[in-house]
VEXGUTI-147867 format. One record per residue: x, y, z of N, C-alpha, C in turn; residue in one letter. Coordinates in steps of 0.001 Angstrom, whole numbers, plus 500000, padded with zeros to 6 digits. Example, Ala and Ser with C-alpha at 12.3 -4.5 7.8 and 13.67 -1.06 7.14 Angstrom:
// residues 2
  n.east  n.north    n.up  ca.east  ca.north   ca.up  c.east  c.north    c.up  type
  513190   494310  507800   512300    495500  507800  513200   496700  507800     a
  512850   497750  507080   513670    498940  507140  512900   500030  507870     s
END
This chain:
// residues 329
  n.east  n.north    n.up  ca.east  ca.north   ca.up  c.east  c.north    c.up  type
  633748   246580  812109   632391    246705  811584  631732   245327  811514     m
  630526   245225  812041   629815    243948  812051  629420   243536  810639     a
  629533   242232  810365   629198    241681  809051  627950   240815  809180     e
  626914   241129  808386   625715    240294  808398  625952   239080  807507     e
  625894   237908  808112   626151    236662  807391  624856   236089  806836     i
  623836   236071  807679   622488    235643  807340  621528   236621  808016     l
  620268   236619  807650   619343    237537  808321  619416   237419  809833     p
  619697   238540  810492   619766    238641  811955  620907   237844  812577     d
  621900   237456  811778   623077    236765  812290  624320   237506  811804     l
  625137   237987  812747   626267    238858  812431  627567   238282  812993     y
  628660   238607  812309   629987    238298  812833  630698   239595  813215     r
  631281   239601  814416   632158    240684  814849  633553   240093  815015     i
  634537   240670  814349   635913    240218  814512  636555   241011  815650     e
  636863   240324  816731   637471    240950  817898  638986   240763  817799     i
  639759   241839  817738   641216    241697  817601  641835   241034  818829     p
  642835   240206  818583   643610    239569  819650  645052   240038  819488     l
  645375   241180  820063   646681    241819  819792  647865   240929  820157     p
  648863   240950  819285   650122    240231  819489  649880   238745  819759     r
  648898   238200  819090   648571    236786  819221  648476   236192  817822     n
  649079   235027  817580   649054    234455  816230  647662   234128  815711     p
  646672   234021  816601   645301    233787  816149  644718   235005  815436     l
  645275   236187  815713   644910    237459  815077  643588   238037  815568     k
  642517   237244  815513   641212    237768  815934  640295   236611  816316     s
  639225   236965  817017   638174    236009  817364  636922   236335  816577     l
  636244   235320  816085   634915    235506  815499  633869   235418  816604     n
  633280   236558  816940   632153    236587  817868  630887   236740  817031     s
  629868   235971  817359   628634    235986  816571  627490   236572  817396     y
  626705   237430  816753   625565    238067  817397  624307   237690  816626     v
  623296   237200  817339   622036    236825  816715  620926   237665  817327     i
  620167   238290  816455   619060    239144  816885  617769   238338  816907     r
  617122   238299  818053   615835    237631  818172  614716   238639  818301     g
  613584   238199  818782   612436    239084  818969  612526   239707  820359     k
  613165   240870  820422   613340    241562  821687  614483   241040  822529     g
  615322   240150  821963   616442    239595  822717  617596   239275  821765     r
  618806   239197  822314   620005    238927  821519  620766   237760  822132     f
  621580   237107  821285   622499    236073  821743  623884   236393  821194     l
  624887   236399  822062   626277    236580  821649  627009   235264  821882     i
  627715   234802  820849   628508    233578  820937  629984   233957  820988     i
  630627   233716  822127   632045    233969  822387  632361   235474  822412     d
  633444   235826  823167   633574    237237  823541  634937   237887  823326     t
  636049   237145  823416   637366    237766  823339  638056   237789  824688     g
  639342   238187  824675   640129    238294  825902  639557   239342  826848     f
  639834   239168  828106   639471    240152  829119  640540   241260  829131     n
  640474   242103  828115   641405    243223  828011  640737   244332  827199     r
  641182   245551  827428   640551    246713  826811  640572   246647  825293     e
  641648   246099  824730   641772    246026  823274  640702   245137  822648     e
  640074   244283  823440   638958    243466  822966  637616   244084  823357     c
  637553   244653  824545   636296    245219  825037  635835   246395  824187     l
  636747   247282  823828   636353    248483  823068  635707   248149  821734     r
  636334   247317  820877   635673    246997  819607  634391   246192  819785     p
  634324   245362  820817   633093    244623  821074  631950   245600  821375     m
  632174   246520  822291   631123    247472  822665  630746   248370  821501     l
  631730   248784  820714   631461    249640  819560  630566   248938  818554     s
  630867   247665  818272   630065    246912  817310  628677   246604  817856     n
  628580   246317  819132   627267    246052  819720  626389   247305  819667     l
  627007   248453  819876   626250    249713  819776  625766   249928  818350     e
  626632   249636  817382   626267    249762  815967  625073   248870  815620     e
  625018   247687  816220   623934    246739  815951  622697   246997  816803     l
  622802   247946  817725   621662    248254  818585  621410   247196  819645     g
  622483   246524  820083   622336    245467  821064  622224   246064  822466     v
  621208   245671  823185   621005    246063  824576  621493   244909  825454     d
  622578   245126  826205   623146    244055  827011  622202   243576  828108     l
  621239   244397  828472   620232    243957  829443  619219   242992  828829     n
  619275   242860  827511   618391    241928  826809  619209   240909  826007     k
  620396   240583  826544   621340    239741  825802  621754   238529  826618     t
  621742   237362  825975   622271    236129  826546  623569   235774  825826     d
  624300   234817  826396   625605    234453  825859  625738   232940  825782     f
  626434   232485  824742   626847    231079  824657  628355   231082  824468     f
  629058   230357  825330   630513    230270  825260  630889   228853  824856     i
  631605   228724  823744   631912    227398  823208  632869   226617  824096     t
  633827   227324  824735   634786    226633  825603  635534   227635  826459     h
  636357   227145  827358   636912    227927  828454  638059   228855  828071     m
  638684   228700  826926   639853    229505  826605  639551   230998  826705     h
  640541   231750  827170   640318    233162  827498  639926   233998  826289     a
  640339   233608  825093   639942    234387  823914  638466   234189  823583     d
  637829   233191  824167   636398    232945  823961  635562   233365  825170     h
  636089   233138  826372   635306    233360  827591  635733   234581  828388     a
  636863   235191  828060   637455    236199  828919  636588   237397  829237     g
  635813   237867  828251   635035    239098  828428  633622   238882  828943     l
  633184   237641  829053   631768    237425  829339  631360   238010  830689     v
  632275   237981  831655   631952    238539  832959  631725   240033  832942     g
  632367   240733  832010   632181    242183  831882  630936   242531  831079     k
  630549   241667  830151   629430    241971  829252  628080   241517  829810     l
  628066   240391  830503   626802    239852  831011  626243   240753  832115     a
  624935   240867  832136   624258    241649  833170  623425   240711  834044     t
  622768   241301  835037   621906    240498  835912  620737   239892  835148     a
  620445   240444  833952   619332    239957  833135  619769   238904  832116     m
  621069   238584  832093   621611    237676  831078  621618   236231  831546     s
  621438   235328  830595   621775    233920  830794  623091   233671  830071     k
  624002   232976  830750   625287    232632  830131  625351   231118  830015     v
  625187   230609  828806   625149    229173  828553  626572   228631  828422     y
  626837   227519  829120   628193    226982  829134  628145   225509  829510     f
  629281   224833  829319   629349    223421  829669  629727   223246  831136     n
  629335   222108  831692   629516    221862  833126  630967   221597  833494     e
  631710   220918  832615   633075    220497  832931  633990   221692  833191     v
  633842   222742  832386   634798    223847  832424  634357   225029  833278     e
  633123   225015  833737   632610    226150  834506  633488   226513  835701     a
  633982   225537  836486   634815    225913  837635  636097   226636  837242     p
  636635   226353  836047   637896    226946  835639  637717   228394  835178     y
  636598   228695  834556   636326    230087  834190  636107   230918  835451     v
  635589   230305  836493   635323    231014  837754  636465   230886  838757     n
  637700   230816  838267   638882    230879  839120  639054   232320  839601     f
  638301   232733  840583   638360    234125  841038  639457   234332  842072     l
  639719   233331  842872   640743    233437  843891  642113   233336  843209     d
  642938   234357  843331   644230    234367  842652  645114   233206  843109     s
  644976   232782  844378   645763    231659  844862  645316   230369  844192     k
  644011   230232  843957   643484    229048  843288  643969   228992  841839     e
  643906   230127  841157   644400    230196  839780  645892   229915  839739     l
  646629   230519  840663   648072    230312  840720  648392   228847  840973     e
  647616   228219  841872   647841    226813  842169  647633   225922  840957     g
  646604   226241  840158   646336    225476  838941  647512   225568  837971     h
  648011   226783  837759   649113    226952  836816  650425   226400  837374     f
  650600   226414  838690   651804    225827  839281  651811   224316  839079     q
  650624   223701  839136   650517    222267  838869  650905   221967  837421     e
  650427   222814  836512   650807    222659  835108  652306   222879  834912     l
  652844   223887  835596   654271    224194  835489  655103   222983  835886     l
  654726   222336  836992   655466    221162  837452  655395   220030  836435     a
  654225   219858  835838   654057    218786  834849  654892   219057  833594     f
  654868   220307  833111   655643    220637  831913  657146   220546  832196     y
  657558   220891  833415   658958    220752  833783  659375   219286  833755     t
  658505   218413  834251   658783    216971  834208  658876   216466  832776     a
  658214   217138  831852   658274    216761  830434  659422   217438  829696     n
  660355   218018  830470   661597    218515  829880  661683   219999  829668     g
  660590   220749  829898   660601    222198  829700  661606   222813  830682     f
  662641   223522  830202   663626    224120  831110  662981   225134  832052     p
  663525   225225  833272   662919    226035  834324  662641   227474  833950     g
  663640   228183  833436   663439    229598  833104  662469   229759  831942     e
  662554   228857  830970   661663    228907  829801  660219   228683  830223     e
  659989   227716  831112   658614    227393  831479  657998   228529  832290     v
  658788   229236  833076   658260    230379  833828  657856   231511  832883     k
  658665   231753  831855   658316    232766  830853  657046   232381  830116     k
  656937   231100  829775   655746    230625  829061  654507   230792  829926     a
  654639   230508  831216   653498    230609  832119  653036   232049  832273     l
  653962   232955  832552   653583    234352  832824  653076   235070  831582     t
  653395   234552  830392   652893    235165  829163  651719   234398  828559     s
  651290   233328  829228   650171    232512  828741  648894   233361  828746     h
  648161   233413  827632   646962    234263  827584  645886   233863  828585     p
  645793   232571  828906   644822    232141  829911  645174   232648  831295     g
  646447   232786  831555   646929    233301  832834  646707   234803  832934     y
  646823   235499  831811   646775    236966  831829  645395   237545  831553     r
  644602   236897  830677   643402    237551  830155  642110   236775  830392     y
  642082   235915  831393   640846    235183  831686  639863   236077  832422     s
  638613   235608  832541   637574    236371  833237  637955   236540  834698     a
  637707   237719  835233   638009    237997  836643  636730   238167  837471     k
  635585   238160  836816   634307    238305  837507  633614   236941  837602     e
  632892   236720  838690   632137    235474  838819  630993   235462  837801     h
  630806   234317  837161   629742    234164  836174  628798   233052  836635     v
  627516   233356  836720   626514    232332  837032  626090   231659  835728     d
  626604   230477  835501   626365    229802  834233  625038   229057  834228     f
  624428   229029  833056   623289    228162  832777  623868   226959  832025     c
  623956   225829  832711   624667    224673  832178  623846   223966  831096     i
  624511   223703  829976   623900    222968  828873  624646   221664  828653     l
  623921   220655  828181   624506    219352  827898  624091   218895  826498     k
  624624   217768  826099   624331    217182  824793  622823   217138  824528     e
  622421   217686  823374   621024    217634  822963  620165   218782  823445     g
  620670   219592  824406   619914    220767  824845  619821   221774  823703     d
  618856   222685  823800   618639    223618  822698  618639   225070  823180     s
  618963   225958  822251   618870    227407  822460  618019   227960  821329     i
  616954   228642  821690   616066    229246  820700  616282   230761  820715     e
  616539   231326  819531   616711    232773  819442  616214   233226  818067     i
  615151   234021  818049   614570    234465  816785  614170   233285  815924     g
  614628   233292  814664   614311    232211  813731  615300   231049  813806     d
  616174   231076  814797   617229    230069  814900  616971   229147  816080     y
  617168   227850  815839   617016    226845  816880  618271   225976  816878     s
  619106   226179  817891   620396    225490  817956  620334   224302  818911     f
  620985   223217  818495   621133    222039  819347  622583   221933  819796     r
  622786   221622  821061   624138    221523  821626  624758   220160  821294     c
  626019   220196  820876   626762    218983  820576  628071   219029  821361     i
  628237   218097  822280   629465    218050  823076  630605   217507  822214     e
  631708   218267  822159   632840    217896  821305  634162   218074  822047     t
  634384   217366  823148   635657    217484  823863  636846   217107  822982     p
  637980   217692  823302   639204    217424  822555  640106   218639  822605     g
  639671   219710  821982   640413    220971  822064  640456   221443  823510     h
  639355   221319  824203   639266    221489  825658  638360   220384  826205     t
  638352   220166  827524   637592    219032  828071  636080   219128  827913     p
  635539   220351  827764   634089    220472  827675  633610   221200  826442     g
  634443   221301  825431   634101    222063  824225  632729   221660  823690     h
  631961   222675  823260   630602    222425  822770  630345   223212  821490     m
  629781   222549  820493   629352    223181  819247  627840   223386  819275     c
  627350   224191  818341   625918    224383  818141  625566   224006  816710     l
  624428   223332  816547   623986    222934  815207  622559   223389  814979     y
  622352   224087  813868   621022    224545  813458  620597   223700  812255     e
  619763   222699  812491   619439    221709  811462  618657   222301  810302     a
  617711   223197  810582   616879    223750  809517  617687   224616  808556     n
  618602   225408  809108   619418    226292  808276  620786   225692  807964     k
  621039   224500  808494   622268    223750  808206  623521   224548  808573     k
  623515   225081  809800   624628    225882  810311  625309   225111  811440     i
  626636   225063  811412   627419    224506  812509  628283   225616  813099     l
  628026   225967  814357   628908    226865  815099  629983   225975  815711     v
  631191   226032  815153   632192    225009  815479  633176   225429  816554     s
  633131   226679  817021   634113    227101  818012  635513   226827  817505     g
  636329   226166  818326   637672    225768  817883  637757   224269  817606     d
  636617   223611  817463   636627    222190  817109  637070   222010  815665     h
  636553   222853  814777   636966    222843  813376  637334   224262  812983     i
  638581   224457  812572   639055    225715  812014  639562   225420  810611     l
  639626   226440  809773   639918    226192  808359  641272   226720  807905     f
  641693   227870  808367   642984    228430  807947  644127   227933  808829     d
  643772   227452  810012   644739    226936  810969  644167   225665  811588     i
  645024   224900  812265   644541    223686  812922  644353   223954  814412     t
  643282   223456  815019   643083    223635  816458  644216   222998  817257     p
  644608   223655  818329   645626    223103  819222  644999   221997  820068     n
  645541   220789  819952   645082    219666  820770  646197   219382  821771     i
  645958   219715  823008   647003    219702  824016  646682   218732  825148     t
  647582   218651  826095   647384    217831  827281  646424   218520  828242     f
  645533   217718  828868   644651    218201  829924  644630   217176  831038     w
  644727   217635  832287   644573    216720  833412  643193   216071  833398     f
  642207   216791  832854   640812    216339  832882  640487   215311  831798     e
  641404   215075  830863   641176    214086  829808  642364   213135  829744     m
  642078   211857  829721   643152    210866  829696  643860   210850  828344     k
  643104   211084  827274   643659    210990  825920  642938   212022  825052     n
  643394   213267  825109   642677    214357  824448  642632   214197  822929     s
  643711   213698  822334   643711    213531  820880  642709   212464  820444     l
  642624   211378  821188   641645    210338  820861  640229   210903  820921     k
  639950   211689  821975   638624    212298  822087  638367   213276  820948     e
  639374   214052  820605   639201    215019  819519  638877   214315  818198     y
  639633   213289  817878   639399    212574  816621  638023   211908  816615     l
  637614   211366  817752   636284    210752  817845  635195   211791  817623     a
  635410   213008  818106   634387    214044  817957  634429   214745  816605     n
  635529   214596  815873   635493    214963  814453  634558   214010  813715     l
  634685   212735  814020   633788    211736  813416  632338   212008  813801     e
  632121   212487  815014   630766    212731  815502  630039   213786  814679     k
  630754   214856  814279   630094    215936  813530  630134   215713  812021     v
  630934   214754  811570   631083    214520  810126  629741   214282  809418     y
  628816   213474  809977   627572    213186  809241  626590   214351  809166     p
  626787   215400  809940   625818    216495  809963  625659   217124  808582     l
  624443   217519  808291   624137    218204  807031  624408   219697  807241     d
  625519   220183  806692   625986    221543  806971  626266   222291  805678     v
  625722   223510  805583   626028    224402  804461  626918   225578  804862     n
  626977   225849  806176   627764    226986  806656  628377   226628  808003     l
  629703   226782  808093   630412    226576  809356  630856   227932  809875     v
  630535   228194  811146   630936    229435  811806  632003   229085  812846     l
  633295   229204  812477   634376    228830  813395  634756   229968  814335     p
  635570   229640  815322   635987    230639  816292  637023   231610  815766     g
  637730   231239  814702   638790    232098  814165  638848   231978  812644     h
  639260   233070  812041   639562    233145  810602  638320   232918  809739     r
  638499   232217  808616   637485    232192  807561  636283   231314  807904     s
  635105   231759  807424   633917    230905  807425  634043   229934  806266     l
  633315   228816  806340   633451    227811  805290  632148   227051  805152     w
  632083   226169  804141   630844    225414  803929  631045   223907  803866     n
  632282   223451  803674   632500    222009  803517  633234   221468  804754     n
  632487   221156  805789   633134    220691  807016  633677   219275  806866     h
  633061   218479  806011   633524    217096  805861  634919   217049  805232     r
  635145   217882  804245   636479    217952  803650  637508   218362  804703     e
  637142   219330  805537   638082    219799  806550  638307   218738  807622     r
  637278   218000  808002   637453    216914  808962  638486   215918  808450     v
  638379   215559  807182   639333    214624  806577  640740   215198  806605     t
  640876   216497  806312   642195    217147  806349  642777   217137  807758     e
  641942   217394  808750   642418    217418  810134  642829   216018  810594     l
  642082   215008  810171   642454    213625  810500  643818   213283  809900     q
  644029   213685  808657   645309    213433  807992  646435   214193  808683     t
  646154   215425  809064   647144    216248  809768  647648   215535  811020     h
  646744   215004  811822   647164    214358  813065  647807   212995  812816     h
  647375   212317  811777   648038    211062  811399  649495   211340  811038     k
  649727   212397  810264   651093    212758  809880  651917   213177  811095     n
  651297   213882  812019   652019    214323  813223  652394   213129  814093     r
  651521   212152  814182   651842    210939  814923  653031   210211  814295     l
  653080   210198  812985   654213    209586  812273  655499   210337  812572     t
  655426   211661  812615   656609    212470  812941  657120   212148  814343     e
  656210   212000  815292   656609    211686  816665  657332   210337  816706     v
  656772   209330  816044   657404    208025  816017  658782   208083  815361     l
  658897   208847  814278   660188    208979  813583  661226   209623  814490     s
  660806   210613  815253   661725    211302  816158  662238   210359  817237     t
  661382   209492  817732   661782    208571  818800  662657   207425  818298     l
  662810   207277  816986   663726    206261  816457  665166   206539  816868     e
  665463   207810  817179   666813    208178  817604  667078   207815  819063     a
  666044   207405  819800   666209    207054  821205  665209   207764  822081     g
  665236   207478  823372   664255    208040  824284  664447   209540  824456     e
  663297   210232  824576   663306    211684  824684  662156   212135  825578     k
  662288   213335  826121   661161    214003  826766  660278   214617  825682     t
  659113   215085  826069   658260    215803  825111  658968   217050  824585     a
  659706   217726  825468   660488    218898  825038  661518   218502  823974     w
  662073   217309  824086   663039    216841  823102  662416   216451  821779     g
  661137   216025  821829   660432    215635  820599  659920   216852  819841     v
  659428   217853  820557   658698    218981  819954  659461   219707  818839     a
  660782   219963  818960   661456    220697  817890  661477   219977  816549     p
  661272   218657  816555   661309    217884  815303  659942   217746  814643     d
  658923   218372  815227   657578    218328  814660  657403   219519  813717     i
  656597   219356  812667   656332    220439  811709  655253   221364  812274     s
  655655   222556  812699   654719    223531  813247  654473   224640  812253     w
  653229   225071  812151   652863    226147  811232  653014   227486  811961     d
  654245   227954  812051   654538    229204  812748  655664   229906  812003     i
  655620   231218  811982   656575    232007  811213  657874   232199  811999     d
  658568   231087  812233   659864    231102  812920  660784   230132  812184     c
  662036   230493  812033   662959    229653  811275  663551   228525  812108     s
  663420   228618  813441   663960    227576  814300  663155   227501  815593     s
  663295   226377  816289   662615    226184  817567  663015   227271  818566     w
  664268   227677  818539   664753    228682  819477  664026   230005  819328     e
  663511   230289  818133   662819    231556  817889  661350   231532  818312     q
  660816   230371  818647   659414    230309  819073  659222   231191  820313     f
  658193   232041  820340   657880    232772  821572  657529   231780  822679     p
  657775   232120  823946   657508    231188  825055  656105   230585  825060     p
  655019   231382  824823   653695    230743  824828  653535   229704  823728     p
  654165   229942  822563   654045    228981  821473  654818   227702  821765     q
  655917   227814  822519   656615    226603  822965  655728   225810  823926     k
  655018   226533  824788   654086    225885  825731  653014   225098  824963     w
  652403   225749  823955   651349    225083  823181  651910   223912  822382     f
  653129   224086  821834   653729    223022  821034  654065   221804  821893     a
  654628   222022  823070   654953    220903  823954  653663   220223  824427     v
  652630   221015  824739   651350    220432  825134  650769   219557  824048     g
  650850   220008  822802   650326    219195  821702  651182   217955  821489     e
  652480   218093  821664   653361    216925  821567  652987   215880  822609     t
  652728   216315  823845   652327    215383  824909  651031   214671  824532     i
  650074   215404  823941   648809    214785  823534  649049   213673  822516     a
  649975   213883  821600   650269    212862  820596  651036   211689  821216     h
  651911   211985  822159   652613    210909  822865  651637   210065  823684     l
  650676   210717  824346   649656    209982  825102  648874   209045  824190     d
  648519   209545  823016   647754    208737  822060  648561   207504  821639     y
  649822   207719  821316   650669    206612  820864  650921   205607  821987     l
  651036   206095  823223   651210    205183  824351  649960   204319  824530     e
  648792   204931  824426   647546    204180  824555  647399   203144  823453     a
  647991   203419  822287   647950    202477  821169  649015   201392  821300     e
  649865   201492  822312   650907    200495  822518  652120   200669  821630     g
  652254   201832  820987   653368    202047  820059  654590   202669  820722     k
  654390   203311  821865   655510    203848  822622  655282   203540  824098     i
  656294   203765  824896   656166    203606  826338  656867   204770  827020     r
  656518   204965  828280   657174    206041  829025  657669   205537  830367     r
  658642   206279  830910   659168    205956  832229  659613   207247  832902     k
  659726   207204  834217   660262    208324  834979  661737   208073  835247     m
  662535   209111  835063   663965    209007  835334  664458   210335  835883     n
  664819   210350  837166   665291    211573  837817  664303   212728  837671     n
  663027   212402  837847   661991    213434  837816  661538   213836  836425     g
  662097   213211  835384   661719    213523  834010  660925   212384  833395     k
  659956   212712  832549   659172    211719  831828  659831   211481  830483     i
  660242   210252  830252   660934    209890  829009  660074   208933  828195     l
  660080   209128  826886   659306    208302  825959  660263   207554  825036     y
  659879   206341  824684   660674    205554  823728  659740   204656  822943     s
  660235   204157  821817   659449    203229  821008  659239   201925  821779     l
  658068   201354  821636   657795    200042  822237  658404   198978  821346     a
  659131   198090  821940   659815    197033  821151  659092   195709  821376     i
END
């Protein structure tokens, strides 16, 4: 059931079955004869059915609907190709547009094979990494239809009804992540840049040299904004983004300390470091982590190792096809 948050602004919770995120917050804004939907859910029936049901309840006409997608992850972008019509504008960032439009299965397969090779070099065992890949939600539930994007950049605006949103580029969680800010109503649509019940996954990307550094810089970027309401991509809405920014900064500072402590025992791959990090997951041991969660954990570990290497605190080397990290002496 759609929840009215502010006049003509609604939240629809789209279930994400068998996923620790539980659900996606999709936002619908009613304008004068037009609608805007922010983020969509996985490209799967279990997401499409509740989305369509709620849109019908709200009287949304998809032929009069535009879309804004905060970032490329399949739980945000997966359904847009099914929902958008020839009359829709789909607003998105330029960096990630080619990845959402991976229509050729060989091209998509090639992208994930490149990632597979990289994760294997970081110590991920062969059979484990194949399981992680085939169960990865981006591999299984991404958009399969071509989407003609209307590209937005820093400072561009979207006008819908009484709402006027300004685009804020916030790379880190993904290479082209974008937030929306409504200055008059003091609303921040934060996507997965700021979450409140959980911490955003900051992982390795070929497209970013130091994803954690970019993420932390873009937390600082949104900190000064005058915000009374944050609309995140998952879980609870909130009002104090500055407090949460400080908490997220502390979280990553502590994680960096954990990585350094782990390397005191000697050189390790990212796979060797990851089990010693404090992960917020309902598993009693690393061995119990589901394959996709091991993939995300190792990716986040690599992001922290990259940050520490750039700071000169650790170094890496190749040895028999494996990437090994050690403390800088």
